N, C-alpha and C positions, 0 to 999 in steps of 0.2 A: 465750850465742852461737851452741850447737848450733842452737836453734831458728832464728835470723837466717840460717844457712848453709842449712837446711832450707827454708827459703821462698825465698832468693835462688835455690837450685838448682831450686826448682819454677818458680818464676818464669822462669826461662832455658830449662828443658824446654818450658815453655808457648810461650814464643817463639819456640823453633826448630819445636815442632810447628806453630804457627801459621803460621811461614814456610813449610814444608814443603806445609802443606795448600793454602796460598793458591798458591805456587809450581807446585804439581801442576795445580790450575786453569786457572791461566794457561798452562802449557804444553800442556795437552789442548785447549783452546781455540785458541792458537795454531797448534798443529801440524795441527789439523783444517782451520784455515783457509788456512795455508800450502799445504797440499794440494790441497784443493778450488780453489783460486784460481789454482793454478801460478806463485806470485809468488815473490820473491827473499826478502821480509822481510816479518814481521807484528810490529807493537810496540803495545804500550800505553803510552799518556801520562795523566798527572794533572795537573791545573792545581793550584797550591798556592799560600800567601802563603810566600815565603822569610822574610823577615824585614821590619822595619818601621823607618820613619825614626824619629828622635828624637821626632818630633811625634806618630807614630802611624800615618803614610802607608804603607799595605801595599806591598811590591814584588811585583808580581805576576809567577808564575813557572809551568812547566811542566818536568815531568820524565818522561823514560822509566823505567818501573818494570819492565818485561819487553819481550823480543825474542826472536824466533826466526826463524832464516834457514836458508836451503837452503846443502848445503856448497859450498864455494868461491866463495859469493857474496862480495861486496866492500862487504857493506851493514851491518855491525855496527857500532853507534854508542851502544849504550847508555851507556857510560862518559863519552862526550863530551855527552850528552844529559840532563845532570843540572842542575837549578837554572837552566835558560833563562829570561831575561827575555821577558815576552811580546811587550814593546815591538819586539823583533826579527822578530817573526811576526805582527805585527799585522794584515798583508792576509790571511793563510789563517785566523786565529784569528777575524776578524771576519766571513770567510766562513762557518764553522763555526756562529758564533753565529746567523747571518742564515737560514741554509738547512739546517744539521744535516749536511752534506758538503762536502768540497773535493775535487776531483778533477782530475787532469790527465793525459792519456794520452800527451802530449809534454812533459816537463819543461823542456826546453831553452827551447821557444818560451814557455810558461807564466813561466819565470824572468824573461824579457823584460820582462813585466808586474807581476810580483810577486817582489820582489828578496828576500824574505823568503824563498822558495822554495830560493834558491840556498843559504842558511844550513843550513836545515834537512838538505837532502840532500848537504852538503858532505863530500867524501872518499867517496862512494858511486859506485856505477855505475846509480845509479836513473834510469830512463827515462819511467817513469809511476808515478802514485801515487793512491790513492784512500783518503780519510779520512772515518769516520764517528763522530759525537760519542757520547759516553757519558753519560746523563742521570740524576739521581736519581729520586725518586717525585714531587719537587715541579716537575720538568722543568727543573732547573737543571743547566746543563753540568758535569759532573766531570773530564771528559777525553775521550780520542777513541782510537780504535783506527786504525792505518794499514796498509794492504797496498802494499807497493813491489814493482815490476817491474824487473827488470834488460833488458826490451826495452818497446818502445812499445807500446801498447795500444788498441783501438776501442771503449774504453767510453764515450767521448763522442759517437760517431758509431754504435754499436750498441746499440738499446735491450734487446736480449736479455742482451748480455754486462754491459749496466750493470745489470739486474734480478739477475742471477747475482752479480755481486761485493756489490750491496748487500743481497741476501738471507743470503749468506754472512758478511759482516760485523756484520749485525743480530743474526745467531744467536750468533756470538761476543761481541758485546755484552750478549745476553741472558744468557749464561754467567757473564760477568764483572762487570756492573754490580752487582750486589748485594756483591761484596767491594769494589769500589772506591768505592760509596757507605756502605758499612757498614749496609745496608739491613735485612740479616740479624742485626745486633747491635742496632740499634734496635727492630726487631720483637721479640726474645726481650725485651727491656728491658720494653716497653710491654706484653707479655703477662704480665708479673710481678704 
């Protein structure tokens, strides 16, 4: 029994340690992007299979696994963005799959064409957003990062601003993608 307790305690310590390592990596990447972009929210989402039907059909979902916001912003939505069915966001998920980015410098106008955007930004003051995919080594989309702005932005009409945002989000993706895709774990197993 004491051996079992030691093993369980070690597992719990490892889980907490792993969480702290992952959270610190996400926090550092998010804080850096938030500051560089002067936005109100940066978040990390991952695509996953929530559950399956009794015949094995998977329910495709996405969840916010980390977010960082500016003080006083009304954009914090991590708790309400867990296990979101992909069919609710089909338009912008399709855009991400086709182009690797989804952007709107004026969310109110974009939401007229893409109803799923209303669902995504619900209860926030988001006026503009820029989403960039996270892919694994096989070029499969694992998730995405989003930068949200509480003011409209000019990135769709200003190529310098567009490149600036894309560059910052690409750097963020480079920092977090090995964690989201478990690449570092698979690499270590393959080298054994």
